[in-house]
C-alpha positions in Angstrom: 0.0 0.0 0.0 1.3 3.5 -0.8 2.1 5.8 2.1 -0.2 8.9 2.2 1.3 12.3 2.8 0.6 13.0 6.4 1.3 16.2 8.2 4.3 16.2 10.5 3.4 15.1 14.0 3.0 17.8 16.6 5.7 17.1 19.1 3.8 18.7 22.0 0.8 16.5 21.4 2.7 13.4 22.2 5.0 14.7 24.9 3.0 15.1 28.2 5.8 17.0 29.8 5.7 19.7 27.2 2.0 20.3 27.8 2.5 20.7 31.5 5.2 23.3 31.1 3.1 25.3 28.5 -0.1 25.3 30.6 1.6 26.5 33.7 0.9 30.2 34.4 2.0 32.0 37.5 -0.3 34.1 39.6 1.6 37.2 38.6 1.1 36.4 34.9 -2.6 35.7 35.6 -3.0 39.1 37.4 -1.2 40.8 34.5 -3.5 39.2 32.0 -6.6 40.2 34.0 -5.4 43.8 34.3 -4.8 43.8 30.5 -8.2 42.4 29.9 -9.8 45.0 32.2 -7.9 47.8 30.4 -9.0 46.6 27.0 -12.6 46.3 28.2 -12.5 49.8 29.5 -11.0 51.1 26.3 -13.6 49.3 24.3 -16.4 50.7 26.4 -15.0 54.2 26.0 -14.7 53.8 22.3 -18.3 52.5 22.1 -19.5 55.5 24.1 -17.5 57.9 21.9 -19.1 56.4 18.8 -22.6 56.7 20.3 -21.9 60.4 21.3 -20.6 61.1 17.7 -23.7 59.5 16.3 -25.9 61.6 18.5 -23.9 64.8 17.8 -24.2 64.2 14.0 -27.9 63.6 14.3 -28.3 66.9 16.3 -26.2 68.8 13.7 -28.2 67.3 10.9 -31.5 68.4 12.5 -30.1 71.9 13.2 -28.9 72.3 9.7 -32.3 71.2 8.4 -34.1 73.6 10.7 -31.8 76.6 10.7 -29.8 76.1 7.4 -31.9 78.7 5.6 -31.3 81.5 8.1 -29.0 83.4 5.9 -31.4 83.4 3.0 -34.3 84.3 5.3 -32.3 87.2 6.8 -31.5 88.4 3.3 -35.2 88.4 2.4 -36.3 90.6 5.4 -35.4 93.9 3.6 -37.6 92.9 0.8 -40.4 92.4 3.3 -39.6 95.8 4.9 -39.6 97.6 1.5 -42.9 96.1 0.4 -44.5 97.1 3.7 -43.1 100.6 3.5 -44.4 100.9 -0.1 -47.9 100.0 1.1 -47.7 102.3 4.2 -46.6 105.2 2.0 -49.5 104.9 -0.4 -52.1 107.6 0.2 -55.8 107.2 -0.4 -55.4 109.1 -3.6 -52.6 106.7 -4.8 -54.6 103.7 -3.8 -57.6 104.9 -5.9 -55.5 105.8 -8.9 -53.2 102.7 -8.9 -55.4 100.1 -7.3 -54.0 97.3 -9.5 -50.4 98.2 -8.5 -51.3 98.4 -4.8 -53.1 95.1 -5.0 -50.1 93.5 -6.7 -47.8 94.8 -4.0 -50.2 93.5 -1.3 -50.3 90.1 -3.0 -46.5 90.0 -3.2 -46.1 90.9 0.5 -48.7 88.3 1.4 -47.0 85.6 -0.7 -43.6 86.5 0.8 -45.1 86.3 4.3 -46.6 82.9 3.5 -43.3 81.5 2.2 -41.4 82.8 5.3 -44.1 81.3 7.6 -43.9 78.0 5.7 -40.2 77.8 6.5 -40.5 78.6 10.2 -40.0 82.4 10.1 -42.4 84.2 12.4 -42.8 87.9 12.8 -42.3 89.7 16.2 -44.8 92.5 16.1 -44.7 94.5 19.3 -47.5 97.0 19.9 -47.2 100.4 21.4 -47.5 100.1 25.1 -45.9 96.7 25.3 -42.9 96.2 27.6 -39.5 96.3 26.1 -37.9 92.8 25.9 -34.2 92.9 25.1 -34.4 89.3 24.0 -36.7 90.3 21.1 -36.4 94.1 20.7 -33.7 96.5 19.8 -34.1 100.0 21.3 -33.3 102.5 18.6 -34.0 105.5 20.9 -35.2 106.4 24.3 -37.4 109.4 25.0 -39.8 110.6 27.7 -43.4 110.5 26.7 -46.2 111.7 29.0 -48.6 109.0 30.0 -46.1 106.2 29.7 -43.9 104.2 32.0 -40.2 103.6 31.6 -39.5 100.6 29.4 -42.8 100.8 27.5 -42.6 100.7 23.7 -43.6 104.1 22.2 -42.8 103.5 18.6 -42.2 100.5 16.3 -39.8 101.1 13.4 -39.6 97.6 12.0 -40.9 94.2 12.7 -38.6 91.5 14.1 -38.5 87.9 13.1 -37.8 84.5 14.7 -36.6 81.4 12.8 -38.3 78.7 14.8 -37.1 79.5 18.3 -34.0 81.6 17.3 -34.0 85.3 16.9 -33.4 86.2 13.2 -33.8 89.9 13.6 -35.0 91.9 16.6 -37.9 94.3 16.3 -36.6 97.9 16.2 -38.5 100.1 18.7 -38.5 103.4 20.5 -38.7 103.1 24.3 -40.1 105.5 26.9 -37.6 106.8 29.5 -40.2 108.2 31.9 -39.6 107.5 35.5 -43.1 108.2 36.6 -46.3 107.2 34.8 
């Protein structure tokens, strides 16, 4: 019969003394292996936590970019809103009667711009005369004493402010009373 090609014999498999020497681990070596295992487990858990934090941060950044990414464009459109509003405010009754189609077109354009801004989360801040000044939403353009008012009351509104969702896009520009006594 022909001899088959067999792999060389493992010398440790047949020598019982070699197995005893190879399996013998001292207590110090065992403690070192446990310490290394614990360190690797700790590093693994930290890496896992870092990966989870990175995932959460990326998700938050994505949501913010989606929600607030158009803020520059919205801010650039606000002067258009202001100019259309000024054009309507400047039109006298005579002008309105003589150019009613033009006035109607400006009103429709302003309404459409307002609808688009609202659709994208831009909301107006429209303070009224007599409201209290809020530095979080208003910008004081001047301060003047006005009889019959209290200090900190809005006495004039120069321009409407805007919020993009919950962030201030532009403060409302107002005049504020400086009276100390009502």
